[in-house]
MIVEXZA-633285 format. One line per field, with one value per residue: residue number from 0; residue in one letter; x, y negated, z negated of N, C-alpha, C, CB in turn. Coordinates in steps of 0.02 Angstrom, whole numbers. Glycine has a CB too. Layout:
# residues N
k (NUM|...)
r (a|...)
n.c1 (X|...)
n.c2 (Y|...)
n.c3 (Z|...)
ca.c1 (X|...)
ca.c2 (Y|...)
ca.c3 (Z|...)
c.c1 (X|...)
c.c2 (Y|...)
c.c3 (Z|...)
cb.c1 (X|...)
cb.c2 (Y|...)
cb.c3 (Z|...)
END
This chain:
# residues 273
k (0|1|2|3|4|5|6|7|8|9|10|11|12|13|14|15|16|17|18|19|20|21|22|23|24|25|26|27|28|29|30|31|32|33|34|35|36|37|38|39|40|41|42|43|44|45|46|47|48|49|50|51|52|53|54|55|56|57|58|59|60|61|62|63|64|65|66|67|68|69|70|71|72|73|74|75|76|77|78|79|80|81|82|83|84|85|86|87|88|89|90|91|92|93|94|95|96|97|98|99|100|101|102|103|104|105|106|107|108|109|110|111|112|113|114|115|116|117|118|119|120|121|122|123|124|125|126|127|128|129|130|131|132|133|134|135|136|137|138|139|140|141|142|143|144|145|146|147|148|149|150|151|152|153|154|155|156|157|158|159|160|161|162|163|164|165|166|167|168|169|170|171|172|173|174|175|176|177|178|179|180|181|182|183|184|185|186|187|188|189|190|191|192|193|194|195|196|197|198|199|200|201|202|203|204|205|206|207|208|209|210|211|212|213|214|215|216|217|218|219|220|221|222|223|224|225|226|227|228|229|230|231|232|233|234|235|236|237|238|239|240|241|242|243|244|245|246|247|248|249|250|251|252|253|254|255|256|257|258|259|260|261|262|263|264|265|266|267|268|269|270|271|272)
r (m|t|d|c|v|a|v|n|r|g|p|v|t|s|g|i|a|v|t|d|a|e|g|e|s|a|l|q|m|s|g|l|c|v|d|l|a|g|r|r|v|l|h|d|v|d|l|s|i|d|r|g|e|l|a|a|l|v|g|p|n|g|a|g|k|t|t|l|l|r|s|i|l|g|l|q|r|i|s|g|g|r|l|h|v|d|g|r|a|p|r|p|g|r|v|p|i|g|y|v|p|q|r|h|d|f|a|w|d|f|p|s|s|v|s|g|v|v|m|t|g|l|t|g|r|l|g|l|l|r|r|p|r|r|q|h|w|e|a|v|a|e|a|l|e|r|v|r|m|i|d|l|a|d|r|p|v|g|q|l|s|g|g|q|r|q|r|v|l|v|a|r|a|l|a|l|r|p|s|v|l|l|l|d|e|p|f|t|g|l|d|m|p|a|q|d|m|l|s|t|l|f|a|d|l|a|h|e|d|r|a|i|l|m|t|t|h|d|l|l|g|a|l|d|s|a|d|r|l|v|l|l|n|e|t|v|i|a|d|g|s|a|h|d|l|v|e|d|g|s|a|w|m|r|t|f|l|v|g|e|d|s|a|l|l|r|m|v|s|a|v|t|a)
n.c1 (50|141|235|211|276|203|93|162|116|175|310|424|556|716|778|670|602|566|475|479|607|750|783|730|614|455|357|349|375|391|417|283|123|-30|-191|-330|-492|-447|-335|-166|-116|-18|150|289|331|445|475|515|477|544|527|515|525|469|392|355|238|231|161|78|-102|-189|-78|-72|-65|-169|-218|-108|-106|-229|-199|-101|-180|-252|-369|-372|-344|-188|-97|23|190|260|194|207|162|225|284|183|56|-56|-218|-384|-408|-320|-185|-112|-139|-140|-250|-276|-398|-439|-508|-632|-690|-755|-906|-959|-1077|-1134|-1217|-1121|-1005|-839|-757|-832|-818|-680|-677|-732|-624|-582|-671|-650|-573|-654|-773|-944|-1043|-995|-975|-877|-740|-656|-518|-524|-583|-483|-382|-438|-441|-304|-263|-330|-268|-142|-165|-204|-340|-418|-494|-603|-677|-812|-880|-993|-950|-985|-971|-841|-688|-595|-460|-470|-552|-467|-372|-450|-470|-340|-321|-416|-354|-241|-291|-286|-158|-52|81|113|72|-39|-64|-176|-167|-155|-144|-228|-324|-301|-251|-93|-52|-120|-66|69|60|16|122|226|173|167|303|346|274|332|460|433|448|365|315|283|186|144|32|34|-6|56|196|291|271|302|436|491|459|466|562|599|569|458|444|312|239|143|245|387|480|586|676|718|806|757|866|942|867|850|943|915|838|777|705|597|538|500|411|307|281|330|419|591|589|496|400|393|518|599|544|571|711|733|679|759|883)
n.c2 (1420|1289|1309|1219|1127|1126|993|862|765|701|608|531|621|697|621|551|394|275|131|36|22|-75|-107|9|108|44|119|290|452|629|782|788|856|881|947|970|1026|1159|1158|1117|955|864|886|914|779|655|499|331|165|10|-135|-291|-244|-207|-81|13|131|250|351|482|494|586|620|605|483|397|483|488|356|356|448|380|279|349|408|525|688|759|905|955|917|754|594|427|265|115|189|272|399|382|314|267|95|94|66|-80|-92|-167|-158|-160|-127|-55|-170|-141|-61|-133|-209|-331|-397|-417|-524|-640|-759|-815|-829|-751|-623|-604|-603|-477|-395|-389|-311|-183|-214|-302|-231|-179|-256|-366|-542|-648|-740|-896|-873|-772|-831|-922|-837|-793|-913|-939|-830|-856|-975|-925|-858|-957|-997|-1070|-1182|-1129|-1066|-1065|-1024|-917|-746|-681|-772|-783|-773|-635|-636|-719|-643|-535|-599|-631|-504|-475|-574|-531|-415|-473|-543|-464|-480|-388|-266|-173|-161|-101|-81|-50|-25|-169|-257|-224|-263|-400|-562|-630|-752|-734|-612|-649|-743|-662|-570|-652|-689|-563|-531|-635|-602|-480|-524|-585|-495|-383|-217|-156|-57|-15|49|75|68|-14|-16|-104|-219|-163|-125|-250|-323|-248|-195|-65|88|223|376|481|639|743|768|674|632|551|412|247|96|3|-3|100|209|205|272|401|495|619|619|532|605|723|671|607|703|705|707|699|609|514|363|302|319|243|117|95|94|-18|-124|-131|-154)
n.c3 (102|31|-119|-271|-407|-568|-619|-711|-838|-939|-1020|-904|-837|-801|-699|-646|-630|-760|-767|-866|-906|-867|-696|-642|-543|-488|-428|-420|-361|-360|-285|-249|-220|-132|-118|-11|5|-4|77|102|110|82|39|-67|-82|-101|-162|-196|-242|-267|-373|-290|-163|2|79|223|267|386|515|610|645|521|450|314|252|200|102|17|-32|-100|-199|-272|-322|-413|-375|-308|-351|-391|-342|-383|-441|-481|-516|-544|-596|-642|-744|-792|-776|-642|-665|-628|-657|-762|-737|-673|-516|-362|-226|-55|52|215|330|387|294|199|143|231|252|133|21|-33|-100|-52|-168|-254|-200|-219|-357|-381|-380|-509|-576|-632|-743|-813|-831|-798|-858|-925|-924|-817|-884|-920|-894|-802|-689|-665|-624|-505|-431|-423|-346|-225|-188|-157|-37|44|46|-39|-9|49|-46|-85|26|117|137|252|353|390|487|564|522|409|328|301|223|112|58|21|-77|-168|-215|-272|-379|-491|-531|-498|-522|-429|-259|-141|30|156|318|355|464|568|708|704|764|827|756|633|590|576|473|366|359|315|191|125|117|33|-83|-117|-147|-264|-365|-350|-307|-149|-46|114|230|405|580|663|731|782|702|577|594|606|489|368|225|215|304|291|351|375|380|319|230|170|305|342|271|260|312|460|547|497|533|670|749|724|812|805|686|711|814|747|656|732|824|958|1116|1179|1282|1250|1250|1128|1063|1146|1123|987|988|1070|996|883|931)
ca.c1 (47|203|228|225|285|144|93|187|89|211|361|461|623|753|791|611|612|515|485|490|679|773|813|699|563|386|317|395|345|440|386|211|82|-102|-233|-398|-533|-407|-280|-114|-109|45|192|359|343|490|474|514|475|567|503|551|534|412|403|302|225|209|152|19|-165|-189|-13|-80|-51|-224|-220|-55|-130|-282|-166|-69|-233|-284|-434|-363|-306|-130|-93|87|240|253|176|203|159|247|300|125|15|-109|-289|-420|-417|-271|-123|-130|-120|-180|-264|-308|-423|-449|-559|-698|-716|-789|-973|-956|-1144|-1157|-1226|-1076|-956|-770|-734|-868|-785|-615|-691|-746|-562|-573|-726|-624|-548|-710|-832|-1001|-1091|-963|-971|-809|-722|-615|-455|-538|-592|-417|-346|-468|-417|-232|-257|-352|-215|-87|-182|-225|-412|-452|-542|-662|-698|-885|-909|-1016|-898|-1009|-955|-769|-656|-561|-400|-491|-577|-410|-341|-493|-456|-275|-333|-453|-304|-194|-324|-264|-88|-24|153|115|21|-48|-97|-197|-175|-176|-139|-272|-374|-285|-209|-24|-45|-143|-17|129|46|14|189|263|145|187|373|350|248|383|516|412|457|314|329|230|184|97|23|21|7|90|267|330|268|338|508|512|446|474|629|611|518|450|411|274|194|132|299|430|527|645|664|775|794|746|931|964|828|845|985|892|780|742|657|537|508|467|355|253|273|342|481|648|575|438|405|402|590|627|521|608|779|733|663|813|947)
ca.c2 (1356|1275|1308|1155|1128|1101|921|841|700|675|559|545|644|729|575|515|330|241|61|-9|11|-122|-80|71|98|33|175|347|519|682|847|778|898|867|992|949|1081|1219|1150|1072|899|833|933|897|708|619|430|279|96|-35|-204|-332|-206|-196|-20|29|203|260|419|490|508|651|634|603|416|374|527|467|295|375|481|328|243|393|428|592|731|791|977|971|864|698|529|377|194|81|238|308|433|335|325|206|44|97|35|-136|-82|-204|-117|-194|-75|-76|-221|-114|-23|-179|-229|-404|-426|-426|-596|-663|-809|-793|-821|-695|-561|-598|-584|-405|-360|-384|-274|-129|-243|-333|-188|-200|-297|-426|-600|-674|-797|-947|-846|-732|-877|-950|-786|-795|-974|-929|-783|-891|-1021|-887|-839|-1019|-993|-1104|-1230|-1091|-1025|-1060|-1004|-847|-705|-662|-824|-786|-738|-574|-652|-745|-586|-497|-637|-624|-439|-481|-613|-486|-371|-513|-568|-421|-494|-320|-254|-131|-180|-53|-112|2|-51|-239|-297|-198|-308|-470|-593|-639|-801|-705|-562|-683|-773|-609|-543|-698|-683|-499|-537|-678|-565|-432|-560|-605|-438|-332|-161|-156|-1|-33|95|38|96|-66|-1|-165|-260|-130|-130|-320|-355|-207|-180|7|128|290|416|532|686|793|756|620|656|508|352|202|35|14|10|166|262|199|321|468|509|681|604|506|660|769|635|593|761|683|733|654|558|475|290|282|315|186|56|87|74|-86|-173|-135|-163)
ca.c3 (66|-6|-192|-303|-479|-603|-633|-776|-854|-997|-1004|-844|-854|-746|-644|-625|-663|-799|-747|-922|-910|-817|-636|-620|-491|-508|-401|-418|-354|-349|-273|-249|-176|-136|-80|4|31|0|125|77|157|66|1|-82|-67|-146|-140|-248|-218|-320|-373|-242|-102|45|117|271|273|454|537|653|611|488|418|241|226|157|44|-28|-66|-148|-255|-312|-357|-461|-348|-281|-396|-361|-357|-413|-438|-527|-487|-597|-579|-703|-795|-816|-726|-620|-677|-608|-708|-816|-715|-628|-446|-314|-167|1|97|284|332|404|237|154|166|240|254|64|9|-85|-79|-52|-237|-284|-177|-252|-426|-386|-393|-582|-606|-675|-805|-848|-842|-757|-894|-953|-879|-811|-926|-886|-870|-743|-633|-650|-585|-437|-397|-409|-290|-165|-171|-126|32|78|56|-94|18|72|-103|-90|90|121|170|318|402|398|543|544|483|345|289|276|169|54|28|-13|-138|-214|-247|-312|-440|-546|-544|-502|-511|-369|-211|-87|88|204|386|347|525|620|737|692|815|804|702|570|571|553|408|316|352|272|124|95|101|-26|-141|-136|-178|-332|-410|-342|-262|-99|1|167|286|466|646|700|722|795|642|523|608|599|424|308|202|227|337|265|402|339|412|266|182|194|354|337|231|264|349|531|578|475|564|743|782|707|854|786|633|743|852|700|624|779|867|1026|1146|1185|1332|1228|1249|1058|1049|1183|1091|925|1006|1097|944|834|966)
c.c1 (110|190|246|232|223|151|116|162|121|262|401|532|657|761|730|607|552|525|494|565|702|802|781|637|493|341|365|356|400|404|311|176|9|-138|-302|-435|-491|-348|-230|-103|-45|86|262|376|386|495|475|515|493|529|547|559|467|428|342|298|195|207|89|-45|-163|-125|-17|-68|-106|-229|-166|-76|-182|-252|-133|-121|-267|-352|-432|-319|-246|-125|-28|135|225|237|167|204|173|256|243|90|-42|-179|-325|-430|-364|-207|-141|-101|-168|-189|-302|-332|-424|-511|-629|-728|-754|-855|-976|-1024|-1173|-1162|-1183|-1030|-887|-745|-768|-838|-719|-624|-705|-681|-548|-627|-702|-600|-605|-762|-891|-1044|-1061|-961|-899|-799|-675|-552|-464|-547|-526|-375|-372|-442|-343|-223|-278|-301|-159|-101|-210|-300|-451|-505|-606|-692|-774|-919|-934|-966|-920|-992|-880|-745|-621|-500|-417|-516|-519|-377|-384|-480|-389|-283|-369|-404|-258|-225|-305|-194|-49|51|164|57|20|-89|-113|-213|-195|-177|-189|-322|-360|-242|-140|-17|-65|-93|46|119|47|83|231|239|169|261|383|328|299|441|498|408|398|341|270|239|128|92|7|34|45|165|311|331|306|413|534|510|464|548|649|554|518|411|379|234|189|186|341|483|592|626|726|757|785|812|958|931|830|887|964|829|742|692|592|501|471|407|296|241|277|408|534|636|516|452|416|476|622|607|561|679|782|723|722|881|980)
c.c2 (1347|1275|1240|1165|1099|1027|908|771|670|624|580|563|669|683|538|450|308|166|14|-23|-32|-85|-17|57|88|90|233|412|568|748|845|823|880|916|961|1007|1144|1216|1100|1017|858|882|904|824|678|547|384|211|51|-101|-246|-301|-199|-136|-6|104|215|334|426|497|579|668|634|535|392|418|507|404|312|410|430|290|285|417|499|632|761|863|997|913|809|635|480|307|155|131|279|344|388|359|261|158|43|60|-20|-127|-123|-162|-158|-141|-100|-120|-193|-73|-67|-202|-305|-437|-435|-501|-622|-717|-778|-782|-763|-628|-551|-577|-509|-365|-351|-343|-219|-155|-272|-283|-217|-252|-361|-482|-625|-735|-843|-917|-803|-776|-911|-901|-784|-855|-968|-884|-816|-943|-985|-870|-897|-1017|-1031|-1152|-1195|-1048|-1015|-1038|-932|-805|-684|-711|-827|-750|-676|-587|-679|-689|-545|-534|-635|-557|-439|-519|-571|-439|-411|-540|-527|-439|-429|-318|-212|-151|-130|-85|-57|-31|-126|-280|-276|-250|-381|-497|-609|-694|-772|-653|-595|-713|-720|-578|-586|-693|-619|-501|-580|-641|-513|-466|-586|-546|-390|-277|-155|-96|-13|24|54|81|46|-57|-62|-209|-230|-136|-201|-344|-314|-199|-108|36|197|329|476|575|747|792|699|650|617|444|308|139|51|32|78|221|261|252|392|484|570|669|577|561|707|736|630|649|742|712|679|598|513|401|264|273|256|120|44|64|3|-139|-183|-145|-229)
c.c3 (25|-81|-218|-377|-512|-619|-703|-790|-917|-976|-942|-862|-791|-686|-619|-666|-705|-791|-806|-931|-852|-757|-610|-579|-521|-486|-389|-410|-336|-341|-269|-198|-187|-91|-70|36|42|48|98|129|143|25|-8|-65|-121|-121|-201|-215|-277|-317|-326|-174|-65|89|161|278|343|471|578|611|582|453|343|211|178|94|-7|-66|-118|-209|-301|-352|-411|-439|-319|-328|-359|-385|-389|-405|-488|-488|-544|-568|-644|-761|-822|-759|-706|-637|-659|-666|-762|-799|-666|-557|-403|-251|-116|50|169|287|345|346|188|185|172|245|184|50|-49|-56|-80|-123|-271|-263|-212|-325|-434|-396|-467|-616|-653|-741|-847|-871|-804|-792|-923|-901|-876|-856|-887|-857|-808|-681|-615|-609|-513|-399|-379|-349|-224|-142|-133|-53|72|95|3|-68|41|16|-106|-25|87|161|240|372|417|461|517|502|414|299|260|218|105|19|-8|-78|-190|-251|-293|-376|-501|-570|-550|-494|-449|-324|-154|-31|138|271|385|411|579|643|728|750|785|751|634|545|543|484|353|306|306|200|90|75|38|-89|-164|-172|-248|-379|-409|-297|-214|-53|50|218|348|527|689|690|734|733|584|532|594|527|363|290|219|267|305|318|368|387|366|213|210|241|350|301|234|300|423|565|558|517|641|779|769|747|833|731|662|782|805|667|671|829|941|1050|1153|1235|1313|1230|1178|1042|1085|1149|1027|939|1030|1043|897|865|946)
cb.c1 (-16|232|273|169|348|132|22|264|14|244|408|459|621|719|820|546|627|518|428|461|716|824|883|683|562|360|281|439|289|492|405|193|94|-117|-240|-398|-567|-450|-307|-49|-170|35|196|406|275|562|412|574|405|642|503|618|564|395|417|315|178|255|151|27|-225|-204|38|-34|-43|-290|-209|10|-158|-334|-113|-30|-285|-291|-456|-333|-351|-66|-102|116|243|318|112|262|90|197|332|76|-11|-104|-303|-489|-482|-255|-75|-105|-122|-149|-305|-260|-493|-456|-543|-693|-659|-744|-1028|-916|-1190|-1109|-1300|-1034|-959|-725|-745|-940|-776|-576|-750|-782|-505|-572|-769|-568|-496|-743|-848|-1042|-1121|-893|-1019|-794|-688|-598|-422|-600|-645|-380|-353|-545|-427|-197|-300|-420|-187|-73|-232|-184|-434|-402|-511|-642|-675|-912|-859|-1086|-882|-1083|-978|-734|-606|-541|-358|-545|-622|-360|-332|-568|-458|-223|-374|-505|-263|-169|-400|-266|-79|-56|183|113|33|-82|-52|-258|-228|-131|-69|-308|-439|-248|-242|20|-86|-213|1|150|-23|-36|223|256|68|174|413|307|181|408|536|343|467|249|340|228|176|117|-34|65|-59|67|288|301|196|318|523|469|376|443|635|619|530|414|462|227|219|127|342|464|498|674|646|833|853|715|980|949|757|867|1056|878|802|793|686|555|561|517|377|266|207|341|466|709|561|419|342|371|624|603|446|609|806|679|602|814|937)
cb.c2 (1352|1207|1362|1103|1089|1141|892|845|704|731|550|486|698|793|611|558|277|263|39|22|78|-170|-68|116|156|-32|154|349|519|685|895|705|974|793|1060|886|1061|1275|1127|1110|854|766|1002|944|670|653|415|288|77|-47|-234|-348|-137|-259|40|-5|228|222|467|551|501|703|583|652|366|375|600|454|245|421|532|279|220|359|379|590|787|751|1016|1033|835|688|534|387|174|27|204|260|501|323|347|224|53|170|87|-202|-6|-272|-54|-245|-53|-14|-273|-69|11|-239|-204|-420|-382|-391|-612|-604|-871|-845|-885|-697|-562|-665|-624|-380|-398|-454|-244|-93|-296|-384|-181|-140|-257|-411|-657|-693|-773|-1003|-805|-688|-930|-967|-717|-797|-1035|-900|-721|-924|-1056|-824|-782|-1029|-920|-1141|-1268|-1046|-1056|-1127|-1013|-843|-643|-652|-891|-756|-785|-534|-702|-798|-542|-485|-710|-628|-384|-515|-676|-444|-335|-571|-567|-348|-537|-276|-219|-55|-252|12|-167|42|-10|-272|-293|-136|-293|-479|-658|-656|-863|-673|-518|-738|-809|-555|-536|-770|-685|-441|-567|-740|-531|-394|-619|-640|-462|-363|-94|-221|67|-98|147|-25|116|-137|55|-203|-269|-57|-111|-363|-374|-138|-193|45|133|291|439|499|706|862|821|582|653|492|370|236|-15|-48|-45|176|257|130|311|475|516|733|554|447|698|792|566|528|796|605|763|693|591|496|258|334|380|186|61|153|121|-93|-151|-73|-161)
cb.c3 (20|16|-224|-288|-501|-667|-622|-779|-864|-1035|-1063|-795|-908|-725|-589|-634|-613|-875|-706|-987|-911|-846|-647|-679|-444|-480|-335|-481|-300|-406|-327|-234|-190|-115|-116|51|97|19|194|62|153|26|35|-44|-60|-149|-96|-298|-188|-314|-445|-269|-116|88|70|339|216|504|477|698|661|538|441|210|283|195|65|10|-15|-114|-230|-267|-307|-526|-295|-209|-425|-377|-294|-382|-369|-569|-443|-647|-547|-723|-851|-851|-754|-545|-751|-578|-740|-832|-683|-657|-427|-298|-186|35|76|331|385|466|200|138|118|301|296|13|-5|-114|-126|-16|-276|-264|-101|-248|-453|-323|-362|-611|-551|-640|-791|-803|-918|-740|-950|-978|-903|-738|-991|-935|-924|-753|-650|-716|-617|-442|-442|-471|-302|-177|-234|-165|31|143|55|-138|76|131|-167|-110|148|154|128|316|376|337|579|605|519|354|331|332|190|75|82|33|-122|-176|-194|-270|-431|-526|-608|-450|-572|-387|-185|-113|120|177|425|298|552|596|708|625|843|862|717|578|630|602|409|337|421|297|126|143|160|-16|-124|-74|-134|-328|-480|-312|-302|-59|-36|201|272|468|679|678|769|855|622|520|680|641|421|320|127|160|414|195|457|288|484|296|170|135|425|408|156|297|340|564|559|401|542|765|760|631|925|763|583|790|891|647|601|815|853|1031|1212|1207|1399|1157|1279|1011|1068|1256|1076|885|1059|1150|904|791|1043)
END
């Protein structure tokens, strides 16, 4: 098992950015390690995402992508290294992180309206017993406007299409008005019009001074829409723009454990040619 430096939950030092200072990263990790059931699933992860940036986290199943998201959310204890969001160690409800889960992880048969589901994104801020106030409903309406769903605010969520459901989950995350937005496989099962609409929305949100980290198996979409690709397989294998990485075939081979004749390498080369 790879050795990891003890977790430092104090001020960020030694080159680790604090986002309160101008120009520093909203999401910062250094030497990050995570153990699950006695097995190291992430080690020596160095990664920073700046405000205004959309980064795609790609890698094979079991590479640790979901574990990394859970660590950023404060839902998974890290074993070593440093992890800071807006200059603070992540804890549920403490740092405004918007999270869009995979669509199948949400109970769509729950009897709720679209606006009611979006309001659940504010539960951590409200608490279970406090009733929403005017400013909370204003945040819900603002989020629904951003995803072009305000006209469906009162519709039962069980009546929505797949693309509409995905937009509801994005609005639910945006209701927090987060500085960091995490997207877990946002394009899975969507047709091209829905994917294009979301790609444009994510780019707009990044340009509004948010840091966005998206996990995806859609390499074509990632190559086309993301500012950066982060190749992950238990650690960061490579990190850069699509054009930076296209010539580094060995990075793709080490990440996805494929050979030189893999169709994956031909696809990456063709898309970025």
